[in-house]
N, C-alpha and C positions, 0 to 999 in steps of 0.2 A: 561418558561422553556428552558433551553439551550439545543440545538440539538447538539450531539455528533456524528461525522462521524468515520467509520472505514478505517483504512489504507488498500488499495487494495492489498498490498503484505503481510504484516505481521499480519493484522487484529487487531492491537492494536488501542486504541482510539486516535482520533486526535481532540483536542478541537478546537472550533470556533476561527479564526484568526491565526491559527497555521498550518503548514504543507504546502504542495504543491498541487495545483489542476492542472491536466494535461488533456487536451482536445485532442484526435486524430482527425484526418481529417474526419473519418467516424462518429463522434459524440460521441464515447465512452469516459466517464468520469473516470478519476482514481484520487483518493484521497491518497497521501503519507504522512507519518509522518516525514520523513528524506529523504535526498538526496541519503542515502545508499539503501532505499528501492525503490526509483526511477531508480537508475542505475541498480540493480539487476533485476528488472522486464523488463524495456525497453531496456536496452544496452545488458545485459548478458543472458537475456531471462531464469532466473533461475525459478525452480519451488519451491514455498514457502514451500510445504509439505516435501522437501528434504533439506531444508536450517534450521540448528539448531537453530539460533537465532530468529526465527519467532514464533508467537503464535500457529500456525497450524501445526508445525513439528509433523510428525509422525501420523497424524490423516487422514483418508481417507473419 
């Protein structure tokens, strides 16, 4: 059975062999589906609940 990961920003599915895995110095692991999600979370520090194109927009 294939294991599917969730994007750490938009919460969409990331198939195995796709996307970006980012590990911070403190050991926190982030999985991203695109470079757009990576930049939004790490560079711009956006909140995914306030970003319209994410899967968690408007949910609390």
